[in-house]
C-alpha positions as CSV (number, residue, x, y, z in Angstrom):
1,M,121.2,-75.2,3.1
2,K,122.4,-78.7,1.7
3,L,126.1,-78.3,3.1
4,R,124.4,-77.5,6.6
5,N,122.3,-80.2,6.6
6,F,125.1,-82.6,5.5
7,M,127.2,-81.1,8.1
8,S,124.8,-81.3,10.7
9,N,124.1,-85.1,10.1
10,V,128.1,-85.8,10.1
11,L,128.8,-84.0,13.4
12,R,125.9,-85.0,15.5
13,I,126.7,-86.9,18.4
14,P,125.4,-90.3,18.1
15,K,122.1,-90.9,19.9
16,L,121.2,-93.3,22.6
17,T,119.4,-96.5,22.2
18,S,119.0,-99.4,24.7
19,G,122.6,-100.1,24.5
20,F,124.7,-97.2,23.3
21,G,124.5,-94.8,19.9
22,K,120.9,-93.1,19.1
23,L,118.9,-90.3,21.0
24,L,115.5,-90.7,22.1
25,P,112.7,-89.2,19.7
26,H,110.8,-86.2,21.2
27,P,107.2,-87.5,21.7
28,V,105.2,-85.4,23.8
29,A,104.6,-86.9,27.4
30,V,103.5,-85.8,30.5
31,T,105.1,-83.0,32.0
32,T,106.5,-83.5,35.8
33,S,105.9,-80.2,37.9
34,S,108.0,-79.2,40.4
35,G,105.4,-77.2,41.9
36,H,107.7,-74.1,42.6
37,Y,106.9,-71.8,39.3
38,N,103.7,-70.5,37.8
39,V,102.8,-68.5,34.8
40,Q,104.0,-65.0,36.6
41,K,107.7,-66.1,37.2
42,C,107.9,-66.6,33.2
43,P,110.6,-63.9,32.2
44,F,109.2,-63.2,28.8
45,N,105.6,-61.2,28.1
46,H,105.2,-62.4,24.3
47,V,105.5,-66.1,24.8
48,Q,102.7,-68.5,24.1
49,L,102.0,-70.5,27.3
50,I,101.8,-74.0,27.1
51,E,99.0,-75.7,29.3
52,T,100.0,-79.5,30.6
53,S,98.1,-82.5,31.1
54,D,98.9,-82.2,34.9
55,S,95.5,-82.2,37.2
56,D,96.4,-78.7,38.3
57,H,96.4,-77.4,34.6
58,E,99.7,-75.6,35.7
59,Q,100.9,-73.3,32.6
60,L,104.8,-73.7,31.6
61,C,106.9,-71.4,29.4
62,P,107.7,-72.9,26.4
63,F,111.2,-74.5,25.5
64,K,112.1,-72.0,23.0
65,A,111.7,-69.0,25.8
66,I,114.5,-70.4,28.1
67,P,117.2,-67.7,28.3
68,G,120.8,-67.7,27.1
69,A,123.5,-66.4,25.4
70,P,122.7,-65.9,21.5
71,G,125.1,-67.9,19.5
72,L,126.2,-68.1,15.8
73,P,124.5,-70.5,13.3
74,F,125.9,-74.1,13.2
75,I,128.7,-73.4,15.7
76,G,126.5,-72.1,18.4
77,N,128.4,-70.1,21.6
78,L,131.6,-72.3,20.6
79,L,133.5,-68.9,20.0
80,D,132.8,-67.8,23.4
81,Y,135.4,-70.4,24.7
82,R,138.5,-68.4,22.7
83,D,141.9,-68.2,24.4
84,K,143.0,-65.2,21.9
85,Y,142.9,-67.1,18.4
86,K,142.4,-70.8,19.8
87,L,139.3,-72.8,21.4
88,C,140.0,-73.2,25.1
89,F,137.8,-74.9,27.6
90,T,139.9,-75.1,30.9
91,E,137.6,-72.6,32.2
92,I,134.4,-73.8,31.1
93,F,132.6,-73.7,34.4
94,K,133.3,-70.2,35.1
95,I,132.0,-69.3,31.8
96,F,128.5,-70.9,32.7
97,H,128.8,-69.5,36.2
98,K,128.7,-66.2,34.6
99,R,126.0,-67.0,32.6
100,S,124.0,-68.4,35.3
101,E,124.4,-65.0,37.3
102,K,123.5,-62.9,34.3
103,Y,120.6,-65.2,33.0
104,G,119.2,-66.8,35.9
105,E,119.2,-70.6,37.3
106,I,118.4,-71.9,33.8
107,I,119.8,-71.4,30.6
108,K,120.3,-72.6,27.3
109,E,123.7,-73.2,25.6
110,T,124.6,-74.1,22.1
111,L,128.0,-76.0,21.3
112,G,128.2,-77.0,17.7
113,P,125.3,-79.1,17.0
114,E,124.4,-79.8,20.5
115,E,121.7,-78.1,22.6
116,I,122.4,-78.0,26.0
117,I,120.2,-76.7,29.1
118,S,122.3,-76.1,32.3
119,I,120.8,-75.6,35.7
120,S,122.2,-73.7,38.7
121,N,119.5,-74.8,41.0
122,A,120.3,-78.1,43.2
123,E,116.5,-78.6,43.9
124,E,115.5,-78.2,40.3
125,Y,118.0,-80.8,39.3
126,M,117.0,-83.2,41.8
127,N,113.4,-83.1,40.1
128,V,115.4,-84.2,36.6
129,I,116.9,-87.0,38.5
130,R,113.5,-88.0,40.1
131,A,112.3,-88.3,36.4
132,D,114.9,-90.7,35.6
133,G,113.3,-94.2,35.7
134,R,115.0,-97.3,36.3
135,Q,117.4,-96.9,33.9
136,P,118.6,-93.2,33.6
137,I,120.5,-92.3,30.3
138,R,123.7,-90.2,31.1
139,P,125.3,-88.2,27.7
140,P,128.1,-90.5,26.7
141,L,131.8,-89.1,26.6
142,E,131.4,-89.2,22.9
143,P,135.2,-89.0,21.9
144,L,135.9,-92.1,24.1
145,A,132.9,-93.5,22.5
146,H,134.1,-92.9,19.2
147,Y,137.2,-94.6,19.7
148,R,136.3,-97.7,21.3
149,R,133.9,-98.1,18.5
150,E,136.9,-97.5,15.9
151,K,139.0,-100.1,17.8
152,G,136.1,-102.8,18.1
153,L,136.7,-102.5,22.0
154,E,133.8,-102.7,24.7
155,I,132.1,-99.7,25.3
156,G,132.4,-99.8,29.0
157,I,130.2,-98.9,32.0
158,F,130.7,-95.2,31.6
159,N,129.5,-95.0,28.2
160,S,126.9,-97.9,28.3
161,Q,122.9,-97.5,28.5
162,S,119.7,-99.0,29.2
163,E,120.2,-103.2,29.6
164,V,123.7,-103.0,29.2
165,W,124.3,-100.5,31.7
166,H,122.2,-102.3,34.1
167,R,124.2,-105.4,33.7
168,Y,127.4,-103.8,34.2
169,R,126.2,-102.2,37.5
170,K,124.3,-105.0,38.9
171,I,127.5,-107.1,38.8
172,L,130.0,-104.0,40.4
173,S,127.5,-103.1,43.0
174,K,127.6,-106.3,44.8
175,K,131.2,-105.3,45.6
176,L,131.6,-101.7,45.3
177,L,128.3,-100.4,47.4
178,V,127.9,-103.1,50.0
179,P,129.7,-101.3,52.8
180,K,130.9,-104.5,54.4
181,M,132.6,-105.3,51.2
182,I,134.4,-102.3,51.5
183,T,135.5,-102.0,55.1
184,C,137.3,-105.7,55.1
185,H,139.9,-103.5,52.9
186,I,140.8,-101.2,55.9
187,P,143.5,-102.9,57.1
188,S,145.3,-103.0,53.8
189,K,144.3,-99.7,53.0
190,N,145.6,-98.7,56.4
191,A,149.0,-99.5,55.4
192,V,149.0,-98.0,51.9
193,A,148.1,-94.8,54.0
194,N,151.1,-95.5,56.6
195,D,153.7,-95.9,53.7
196,F,152.5,-92.8,52.3
197,V,152.7,-90.5,55.3
198,H,156.4,-92.2,55.3
199,R,157.2,-91.2,51.5
200,L,156.0,-87.5,52.6
201,G,158.5,-87.6,55.2
202,C,161.1,-88.6,52.6
203,L,160.2,-86.2,50.1
204,T,160.0,-83.3,52.0
205,H,163.5,-84.0,54.0
206,E,165.8,-82.2,51.9
207,N,163.2,-79.6,50.6
208,N,162.5,-77.5,53.6
209,G,159.6,-79.6,54.1
210,E,157.7,-79.0,50.7
211,T,157.0,-81.2,48.1
212,E,157.2,-80.0,44.6
213,D,153.8,-81.5,43.2
214,L,151.6,-82.7,45.6
215,R,149.2,-84.1,43.3
216,Q,151.7,-86.3,41.3
217,E,152.5,-88.2,44.8
218,L,148.8,-88.7,45.1
219,F,148.4,-90.1,41.9
220,R,151.0,-92.7,43.2
221,W,148.9,-93.4,46.3
222,S,145.5,-93.3,44.6
223,M,147.0,-96.1,42.3
224,E,148.2,-98.0,44.9
225,T,145.0,-98.0,47.2
226,A,143.1,-98.8,44.0
227,G,145.2,-101.8,43.4
228,I,143.6,-103.0,46.9
229,M,140.3,-103.1,45.8
230,L,140.7,-104.3,42.4
231,F,143.5,-107.0,42.9
232,N,143.7,-107.3,47.0
233,E,147.4,-106.8,46.5
234,R,150.2,-104.1,46.2
235,L,151.2,-102.6,43.0
236,G,154.5,-100.9,44.1
237,C,153.7,-97.4,43.4
238,L,154.8,-95.9,46.6
239,E,158.4,-97.6,46.5
240,A,161.4,-95.5,46.0
241,N,161.8,-97.0,42.3
242,P,157.8,-97.8,41.3
243,P,157.3,-100.0,38.6
244,S,157.6,-98.0,35.0
245,V,154.1,-99.3,34.3
246,A,152.6,-97.5,37.0
247,I,154.4,-94.2,36.0
248,D,153.4,-94.7,32.5
249,F,150.0,-95.3,33.0
250,V,149.6,-92.1,35.2
251,K,151.5,-90.0,32.2
252,N,149.3,-91.1,29.5
253,L,146.2,-90.6,31.9
254,Q,147.0,-87.0,32.3
255,G,147.4,-86.6,28.5
256,F,144.2,-88.7,27.6
257,L,142.1,-86.6,30.3
258,G,143.3,-83.2,28.6
259,H,142.6,-84.2,25.1
260,L,139.0,-85.8,26.3
261,N,138.4,-82.2,27.6
262,Y,139.1,-80.4,24.5
263,L,137.1,-83.1,22.1
264,L,134.4,-83.3,24.2
265,F,133.3,-79.5,24.2
266,S,134.4,-78.5,20.6
267,M,133.0,-79.3,17.1
268,P,133.6,-83.0,16.5
269,L,135.6,-82.9,13.3
270,Y,137.5,-85.8,14.3
271,K,134.8,-87.9,12.8
272,I,135.2,-86.6,9.7
273,F,139.1,-86.4,9.5
274,R,141.7,-87.4,11.9
275,T,142.8,-84.0,13.6
276,K,146.0,-83.5,15.4
277,R,144.4,-83.5,18.4
278,W,142.3,-86.7,17.8
279,R,145.5,-88.6,16.9
280,E,147.3,-87.3,19.9
281,F,144.2,-88.8,21.9
282,E,144.1,-91.8,20.2
283,H,147.8,-92.4,21.3
284,Y,146.9,-91.9,24.8
285,N,143.9,-94.3,24.7
286,D,146.1,-97.0,22.7
287,Q,148.7,-96.5,25.4
288,L,146.3,-96.7,28.5
289,V,144.6,-99.9,26.8
290,S,148.2,-101.7,26.4
291,I,149.5,-100.9,29.6
292,G,146.2,-101.4,31.6
293,S,146.0,-104.8,29.7
294,S,149.4,-105.8,30.8
295,L,149.1,-104.8,34.0
296,L,146.0,-106.8,34.4
297,K,147.0,-109.7,32.6
298,K,149.1,-111.1,35.2
299,K,146.4,-110.4,37.8
300,M,143.8,-112.1,35.8
301,E,145.9,-115.0,35.5
302,K,146.6,-115.4,39.0
303,A,142.7,-114.9,40.2
304,Q,141.8,-117.8,37.9
305,E,144.8,-120.0,39.6
306,L,143.2,-118.7,42.9
307,M,139.8,-119.4,41.8
308,L,140.7,-123.2,40.6
309,C,142.4,-123.9,43.9
310,S,139.0,-123.3,46.0
311,E,136.4,-125.6,45.8
312,T,133.7,-122.9,46.8
313,D,133.4,-119.2,46.2
314,E,133.1,-118.8,50.2
315,D,136.4,-120.9,50.3
316,N,138.4,-118.3,48.3
317,Q,140.1,-115.8,50.3
318,S,140.8,-113.7,47.4
319,N,137.1,-113.4,46.8
320,N,137.5,-109.8,48.4
321,E,139.1,-108.3,45.5
322,L,136.9,-107.0,42.5
323,L,138.8,-108.8,39.8
324,S,138.3,-112.5,41.2
325,H,134.7,-111.5,41.6
326,L,134.4,-110.7,37.9
327,V,136.2,-113.9,36.7
328,S,134.5,-116.3,39.5
329,Q,130.9,-115.1,38.6
330,K,131.3,-115.9,34.8
331,L,129.0,-112.9,34.0
332,L,131.7,-110.9,32.0
333,T,133.9,-112.1,29.2
334,M,137.6,-111.7,29.8
335,K,137.7,-108.9,27.6
336,E,135.4,-107.3,29.4
337,S,136.4,-107.5,32.8
338,T,139.7,-106.2,31.9
339,H,138.2,-102.9,30.2
340,M,136.1,-102.7,33.1
341,A,138.8,-102.9,35.4
342,I,140.9,-100.2,33.6
343,E,137.9,-97.9,33.5
344,L,137.6,-98.1,37.2
345,L,141.4,-98.0,37.7
346,M,141.7,-94.6,35.6
347,A,138.4,-93.3,37.3
348,S,139.8,-93.6,40.7
349,V,143.4,-92.6,40.1
350,E,142.3,-89.3,38.6
351,S,139.3,-88.2,40.7
352,V,140.5,-89.6,44.1
353,S,144.0,-88.0,44.1
354,T,142.6,-84.6,42.9
355,S,140.0,-84.6,45.6
356,M,142.6,-85.2,48.1
357,S,145.0,-82.4,46.6
358,W,142.0,-79.8,47.0
359,I,141.3,-80.9,50.7
360,L,145.1,-80.4,51.9
361,Y,145.2,-77.5,50.0
362,C,142.4,-76.0,52.0
363,L,143.0,-77.0,55.0
364,A,146.7,-75.4,54.8
365,N,144.9,-72.3,54.3
366,N,142.7,-72.6,56.9
367,P,144.7,-73.4,60.2
368,D,141.7,-72.9,62.4
369,A,140.1,-75.8,60.8
370,Q,143.2,-77.9,60.7
371,E,143.9,-77.5,64.2
372,Q,140.0,-78.5,65.1
373,L,140.5,-81.4,62.7
374,Y,143.7,-82.5,64.6
375,K,142.2,-82.4,68.0
376,E,139.5,-84.4,66.4
377,I,141.5,-87.1,65.4
378,Q,143.9,-87.1,68.6
379,N,140.7,-87.5,70.7
380,V,139.5,-90.6,68.7
381,V,142.6,-92.2,67.0
382,G,145.4,-90.6,69.3
383,D,149.0,-91.9,68.1
384,S,147.6,-95.3,66.8
385,E,149.3,-96.4,63.6
386,T,146.0,-98.3,62.7
387,V,142.7,-96.6,62.1
388,T,139.6,-98.7,62.3
389,A,136.1,-98.6,60.8
390,E,135.0,-98.0,64.2
391,M,137.2,-94.6,64.7
392,L,136.1,-93.5,61.1
393,Q,132.7,-93.6,62.4
394,Q,133.6,-91.2,65.3
395,L,135.4,-88.5,62.8
396,P,132.3,-86.1,61.7
397,F,134.8,-83.2,61.2
398,V,136.9,-85.5,58.8
399,K,133.7,-86.1,56.8
400,A,132.9,-82.2,56.9
401,C,136.1,-81.1,55.6
402,F,135.8,-83.5,52.7
403,K,132.5,-82.6,51.8
404,E,133.5,-78.5,52.3
405,A,136.6,-79.0,50.1
406,V,134.5,-80.5,47.2
407,R,132.0,-77.8,47.6
408,V,134.5,-75.0,47.2
409,Y,136.7,-77.1,44.2
410,P,133.8,-79.7,42.7
411,V,135.8,-82.5,41.2
412,V,133.3,-83.4,38.8
413,F,132.0,-79.8,37.8
414,F,129.0,-81.0,35.6
415,I,126.4,-83.7,35.8
416,S,124.3,-84.5,33.2
417,R,120.9,-86.6,32.1
418,I,119.1,-86.9,28.6
419,L,115.6,-86.7,29.6
420,Q,113.3,-89.6,28.9
421,K,110.1,-87.7,29.3
422,D,109.0,-84.1,29.3
423,V,109.8,-82.4,32.5
424,N,109.0,-79.0,34.2
425,I,112.5,-76.8,34.9
426,C,112.2,-73.8,36.5
427,G,108.8,-73.2,34.9
428,Y,109.5,-74.3,31.4
429,K,108.5,-77.3,29.3
430,V,112.0,-78.9,28.7
431,P,110.9,-81.9,26.0
432,T,112.1,-85.6,25.8
433,G,115.7,-86.2,24.5
434,T,117.0,-82.7,25.6
435,K,120.6,-83.0,27.4
436,V,120.3,-81.5,30.8
437,Q,123.3,-80.7,33.1
438,A,123.7,-79.2,36.5
439,S,126.7,-76.8,37.1
440,L,128.2,-78.0,40.6
441,Y,130.2,-75.0,40.3
442,S,127.5,-72.6,40.0
443,I,125.1,-74.6,42.7
444,S,128.3,-74.5,45.1
445,R,128.1,-70.8,45.1
446,D,124.3,-69.9,45.7
447,T,124.1,-67.6,48.7
448,N,120.5,-69.1,49.0
449,M,122.1,-72.6,50.1
450,F,125.6,-71.4,51.4
451,S,126.1,-68.5,53.8
452,N,129.4,-66.8,52.3
453,P,129.9,-69.8,49.5
454,E,133.5,-68.6,48.8
455,K,134.9,-69.2,52.1
456,Y,136.0,-72.5,53.1
457,D,134.0,-73.6,56.0
458,P,133.8,-77.2,57.3
459,H,131.4,-76.2,60.0
460,R,128.5,-75.3,57.6
461,W,128.3,-79.3,57.2
462,I,127.9,-79.7,61.0
463,R,125.0,-77.0,61.5
464,K,123.5,-78.1,58.2
465,E,123.0,-75.2,56.3
466,P,120.2,-75.3,53.5
467,G,122.3,-76.5,50.6
468,C,124.0,-79.3,52.2
469,R,120.5,-81.5,52.1
470,Y,121.2,-81.8,48.3
471,Y,124.7,-80.7,47.3
472,Y,126.7,-83.6,48.6
473,N,124.6,-86.0,46.9
474,L,124.8,-84.6,43.6
475,V,128.9,-84.6,43.9
476,F,128.3,-88.4,43.3
477,G,125.3,-88.3,41.4
478,Q,121.8,-89.2,42.6
479,G,119.8,-92.0,41.9
480,A,120.1,-95.1,39.9
481,R,123.4,-93.6,38.3
482,M,125.2,-92.9,41.5
483,C,128.8,-93.2,41.1
484,L,130.0,-96.7,41.6
485,G,133.2,-95.8,43.4
486,R,131.8,-93.3,45.9
487,R,132.0,-95.6,49.0
488,V,135.4,-96.3,48.4
489,A,136.6,-92.9,47.3
490,E,135.0,-92.1,50.6
491,L,136.9,-94.6,52.6
492,D,140.4,-93.8,51.0
493,I,140.0,-90.0,51.4
494,H,139.0,-90.4,55.2
495,L,141.8,-92.6,55.9
496,L,144.4,-90.8,54.2
497,L,143.4,-87.5,55.6
498,T,143.0,-88.7,59.2
499,K,146.7,-90.1,58.8
500,I,148.3,-87.0,57.5
501,I,146.5,-84.7,59.6
502,Q,147.7,-86.9,62.6
503,N,151.1,-86.9,61.6
504,Y,151.6,-83.4,60.0
505,H,150.7,-79.9,60.3
506,L,150.1,-78.1,56.9
507,E,151.1,-74.9,55.4
508,Y,151.3,-73.1,52.0
509,H,153.4,-70.0,51.3
510,H,153.3,-69.5,47.4
511,E,150.7,-68.1,44.8
512,D,146.9,-68.8,45.3
513,V,146.4,-72.4,43.2
514,K,143.2,-71.9,40.8
515,P,140.9,-74.5,39.3
516,K,140.9,-75.2,35.6
517,A,138.7,-77.5,33.8
518,N,140.6,-80.8,32.8
519,I,137.4,-83.5,32.7
520,V,137.7,-82.5,36.2
521,L,138.7,-79.8,38.1
522,I,142.4,-79.8,38.6
523,P,145.0,-77.2,40.2
524,D,146.2,-75.0,37.7
525,R,149.8,-75.4,39.1
526,P,151.6,-77.4,41.2
527,I,150.6,-77.5,44.9
528,K,153.8,-77.0,46.7
529,L,152.7,-77.8,50.1
530,K,154.5,-77.8,53.3
531,F,154.2,-80.4,55.7
532,I,155.7,-79.9,59.5
533,R,156.1,-83.2,61.3
534,R,154.2,-83.0,64.6
535,N,156.2,-84.6,67.5
536,S,154.1,-84.6,70.6
537,D,153.2,-81.2,71.7
538,R,155.9,-79.9,69.3
539,R,156.1,-79.1,65.8
540,K,159.1,-79.1,63.7
541,T,160.1,-79.7,60.1
542,L,161.4,-83.3,59.3
543,N,165.0,-83.3,59.8
């Protein structure tokens, strides 16, 4: 017993306080009722029901009655994630989905010392978000947080909480969530999209029209277009011989994410001794910080020079870029600004490129949807090389194709909160301090929300099926902790999708691509997409 208590204390994930580090206590609080459940819906007849302090005295099932797969002492359900004799978390989203089919829309899971509640009902998770309060608590990416604590680095916006998080978000939201601050970058981002379309032609010229690995090319594009927002200048990622710093950044980012995915869901033994997996994770982190700092140093110096040359904030033409904004406002230290820019670059490169990969793959396998998309683009954009903000507003099927792709392949497959008060979830009283996550993969396959959910059908967003009301908002998060990069990501994806379909017909002639977990939901193999050049009314492979 003493050994068990000792190990539990060592391995327990640090809890959350006002900044970062400690979990909330578990005081009894007023339950928030969703109003959809009653005593008859409790699946266990033997449980003792709890009466809440709500005015209607609704009775809820106790927390311990939440169903779930039985686990072993101390390690919980970890052994369920074995691939032969090794732990493997690349299909964790599928395992959760199978459990939701077996146990229902709320299940309890134990991974090592951590107890997790998973929900596969979008409306119920919206109730969790509504109970967030002004400063929601999102579970930290603990391996990354531990690394930064050990290195004495800034915790960053993704892992910060409460007042620290609120301060960061207030500074960034003025640049990342205000539409007019995003649309001013459209001309520059349009040029990046045109260059990528041209690069596709060069790449596929001698390979029967196919790309060797579409996602790797989209990494370059996403890093280049992110540079527009961060620095208001090109990084050179789409050149024939791109800077080595850009290639190294992408390479280390992929290694970092793979190791983060494993460490996040496995036992945190790295807190006791430096495991091989941890040492590799640490190496990738070190490289990302080094490369990112080197990349940003010159940009920071240039931003400071430009600020000194302008008498007022309004006079500075570079003020549209995020980095100059951070420097000019003097609300963040240089160290904070650098690490925040690195975080934003990492998030943008991975999530946007992966989302774009799935969209193009889906359209290549659905020629009818692709043809309708092409007709819409022709009617609005025609053969113009320039796509304006006004044009993008007139392309509803472009948006529908994107939304449907992230439904079938949700890049972010779990979203989580730590409850700050007791909440009624699916008729159970879930106490303060509990980690609650929504399985977007399961929600996207709910037949009550989406008809024929396994089918890629962009029209469901036009006809507004029941699930469309909730699902898309959950993809980017909802409430106060909505994804800061949402508007930028949507612009980048809508713009590039328009340019690619304007110029190419897509086909796929290989084995089906399946998703796997790597922090985000990525393809399990290179996507070898065929790009057939559109030439007036004829289509021919680019020669």
